N, C-alpha and C positions, 0 to 999 in steps of 0.2 A: 533369524530375522535378517532380511536384506536391507542394507542401509546404503544410500547414495550420499557421498560427501562431495560438496562443492566448496572450494576454498576461495575466500575473498582476500586478495593480497593488495595491501596498500603500503608500498615501500617495505619497511622493516616490520610493519604490523600485518598480522594475518589472523583470520578467524574462520572457523568451519561453519558451514550450513549442513546439518544432518537431515536427511529426508528418508522417512521410512515408517512403517506401521508399528506401533508399540514403543516408540522412543521414550515416551514419558516414564515407562517402566524400566528403561535402560539407565538406571541411576548412576552406575559406575562411569558411564560415558559423559553425561552432562554435569555430574557433580565435580568432575575434575576441572571444570571451567570456573568454579567458585573459589576465589582466592582469600576471602576474609572470613570473619567470625559471624557477621551479622547479615541476614538475608530478609528482605521484605518482598513478599509475593503480592503483586498487584493484579487483580482480576475483576470480573464483573459478576453480577447476580445470575446471569445465564450460565456462565462457564463454571463458576465455583461449585455448584452441586455435582457437576460431572467430573471434574478433574483436580480440584484443589487438594483433596485429601491425598490423592496419588502423589502429587508434587511434595506436599508437606511431609509425607512419610519418607521421601528421599532426602529430606533436609535434617534427619535425625543427627544429633550431636552438635548442631549449630544453633545459635540464637536466632530464631526466626519467628516472623509474624506474617499475617496476611491482611490486606485491606480489600474489601469487596465493594465495588462502586456500581452505580446504576448502569445498565447496559445502554449502548447507543451513542451516537455522535454528540448528544447533548452533554455528555460527561467530559468531553475534551475541552476543558476550560481551565483558566487560572485558579478558580476556586477549588476545583478538584485536584489540581496540582498541589495546592496548599494543604489539602487533606493528606496527600502522600508525604509532604514534608513533615507534617505533624506526626505521622506514623513513624517516620524514620527517626525523628527526635525522641519519641517515646521508646523506641527500640534501643536507643543509645548508639545509633549507627554512626560510625566514624568513616574516614576516607577509604577504609578497606572493605566497606560494605558492598553488597550486590543487590540490585533491584531485579527481580524476575518479572517479566511481562507475560502473563498467562491469559491469552485471549486473542481477539481480533485486532484489526489495525488501530482502532481507537485506543485500546489499552496499550498497545505497543508504542504508539506515538506519545501518549500521555506519560506512561511510566518511563519511557526513554528520555523525555524532556525533564522529568523530575530527577532522574539519575544524572543527566548532563549538568544540572544546576545545583544539586545538593553538594555542598562543600566544594563547589566548582568542578564537580565531575567525579562520579563513582561508577564502578562496573555495572553493566546490566546484561541480562541474558534474555533473548527473545524465545518464547514458547508459543508460536502462533497456532491458533485453533480454527482459523478460517482459511479458505483457499486464497482469498485476496491477500491476506497477511503473509501467507507462505510464499507467494510468488512475487510480492511487491514490497509492502510496507515494512516487513521485518528485515529486509536486506538493504544495506547501504547507509544506515546511520542517520536518516532524516527523522527528526523528532519535533514535536510541536503541539500547540494548542490553537483552538479557534477563537476568534473574537466575533462580535456581532457584525463587524464590517467585512469579515471574510475568513476563509479557511487558512489555517497554518500561518497566520501572520506573525505569530510569536513562536520561535523555535530555535533549535541548535543542531549542528551536525555532531553526532555522538555515536560512534560505532559500538555494536554489542561485542561481548566476549565470545558468544556463540549463538547460533540459531538452531533450535530443536523443533523441527517440523514433523510432528507425529501425524501421519496421514490418516490414522485410525480415527482421529477426532472429527474428520470430515463426515463420518457416518451420522453424527448427531446434528449436522448443520442443516438449517431449514433450506428448502429448495431454492428460494429466492436469494438467500445469501450465497449459496453455492454458485448460482448462475452469475451473480455479481462479480465473483472472483474470476470467472472465465473472461470477463472483459479485459482484465489486465494481461491475461495470457494472450489474447488476440492482439493486444497492443504491441507485444514484442515482434510478432510477425509483421504487423502493419508498418512499424517504423524502420525495420532493418533486416528482415529475413523473409523474402518472398517464398522460399522453399518451406519454411515452417508454417507460413500462412496457408500454403496449399495443403500441407499435412493436416492442419486444423480443419480445412474444408472437407477433407476426406474422412476425418475422424470425428466430425461434429456430433453425430448421433451417439457414438460411444462415449464421448466426453459428457454430453448432456445426461447420459444414463449413469455417469460415475463409474465407468469401466476402469478397473484398478490399473491395468497395464497402460492404457492410454493416459490416464491421469498422472501416473508416475512419470511417464515420458514428458508430458506437458509441464509438470512442475520442475523436473530436472532441467529442461531446456530453458525455462523462464529464469530460474536461479542462476544458471551459468551465464546467460545473456546479461542479466543485470549485474552480476558480479564483475564481469569483464568491463562493463561501462563504468561502474563505480571505481574500479582499479585505475582506469585511465583518467577519470575526472571526478574525484571524490566530492569537490566543493561546487559542482555544477557551474563551471566556468565556460563550458562548451558542450561537448557531446551529451553529457548527462541530461541537459535540458530537453533532449529529444524524448526522454522517458515521460515527459509531460504532454505527449500527444493526446489531445482531447480533454486535458485537465483544466485548461483555462476556461473553456466553455463549461466543463463539468462542475468545477468549483462554484461558478456563478449560479448554475442550476441548483446545486445543493443549498447555497446560502439563500437564494431567493425563495426556495420552496419551504425553508425552515428545516434545519438540520435533522435528518432522520426520515423525512417524508420520502425522499428519493435516496436510495442507497448509493454509496460512493461509486461502486462498480457500474451501477445503472447510469449514473450521471456521466461517467467516463465513456460508456458505450454511446450515449446520445452525443456527447462531446466529440467523439472521434468521427461520427458521421457528419456533424456540423463542420468540423475542420476539413473533412474531405470535400464537402460541398463548397466551402469557402475557397479551397484550392481550385476547384472547378471554376468558380466565379472569377478568380484571378488569373485564369488561363494556365495554371500550373499542373493540372492533372485531368485525366479523362473521366467521364461519367461512368465508364465501365468499371473502373476501380472502386468508385463509391458504391456501385451496385453490388460488387462482390463483398465489400465490407458490410453493407447493410444486410445482405442475405445471410452471411455467416453469423452475425450477431443475433438475428431473428431465430436462426436454427438453434442457437444456444440458449434461447429463452430470454433474451435481453431486449429492452426498449430501444427504439432508434429515433423517436420523435420527442419534441419538447412536451413537458406536462401541459395539460389543458390550462388555459388562462395565463400562460407565461407572457411577460411583458418585455418586448425587445429592448426598450430603453433602460429598464431596470437591470436586465442582464448585462447590457453593455456597460453600465455604470459599475457593476461588480467586476467585470473583466478589466476595467481600467486600474483596479487595485492589484492586479497580478504582479508577482515579484519579478517576472521576466521583463516587464515593460521598462523602457528607457525614455527619459525626457518627456514623460506624459504621453508617449505614443505606444500603440499596441505592438507587441512583439510576440508572435504566435508560432507554435509548432504546427506546420502544415505538411503537405507531402507532394511528391511528383507521381504518386501512384503506390501500389502495394510494395512495401519494403524500402521506400525511398523518402523518409521524413527529412525535413529541413527546418531550420529556424529562420523565420522571415521577420525582418524589422520594419517598423513604420508602415504597418498594415492599414489600408484605407478603411476607416470605420463605416463608410457607406456600404461597402461590400458585406461587412460583418452584420450590419443592421439588416440588410436584405436577407441574409441567411437566417437570422434569428426571427425574422418576421414570417 
């Protein structure tokens, strides 16, 4: 089995991202990252029938249980976090316990948040089963839950002990979910690597068809890029905020549509195009770059326009709640063109309103 290892280094702290087909069966590798006696596996009703028994078999000799939650963004709430706390309490989990997040980004964010807050922080291991989680949410230690007012408004930074990205799990991923993950892959080229963006343009057909070699290269690049950014700015005081390109628009779209109606990656794809158009409106970028982004996303099977019936004022109200804002003024990640993202403070709402309309 070929395994790519990407190390995330945060001063004296370090953890591996393992990428390869069949990693869930490589028990000796991931079992070594478990330090305590108690393990709680958090997963959802879609993933559990496929992979839970495989992980549970690898936990033989430890005191372990699993909690299976409803699938989808609607599970990423404080109520479901409380269910995880109850499961940890019933397990008798102490401060040497480990929470294993087996699933997509919702499970990773939710289980990670529970791990960050149970007894003020216990270990957790990410086992992402979606492309989006493998290239983005499982890496970097952002955890959290949604509120009715917006996405990820309650959360914590809590780094995993390891990330086990078994690419074989992508074979069972619905086509729409797979495409949604590609949006985050595109983001890395859009914000900081024009060469990678051009590679994606050249390999879009292969990626859309889930070509194994192209997919492995895309995942590896994405993880290395994000690991480097996290190492330089773990707490999002500067450069890491660039990873939110398209996300302020995207989170507003998700919240306004009702969580789950538009997938996160789909909302990010739309949001990146809106951010590019806003950059045009503000005289920061050329329309040719927006056209390249729009065309690439379309080729990968992603939406690039707001959902029918979207209300500009409602979206703008959601955007005002974004965590990057300062002093009640919009602070957005925009760009100067492909590979040149930047943080722009005090953005004129009139321009954004026009883009949303």
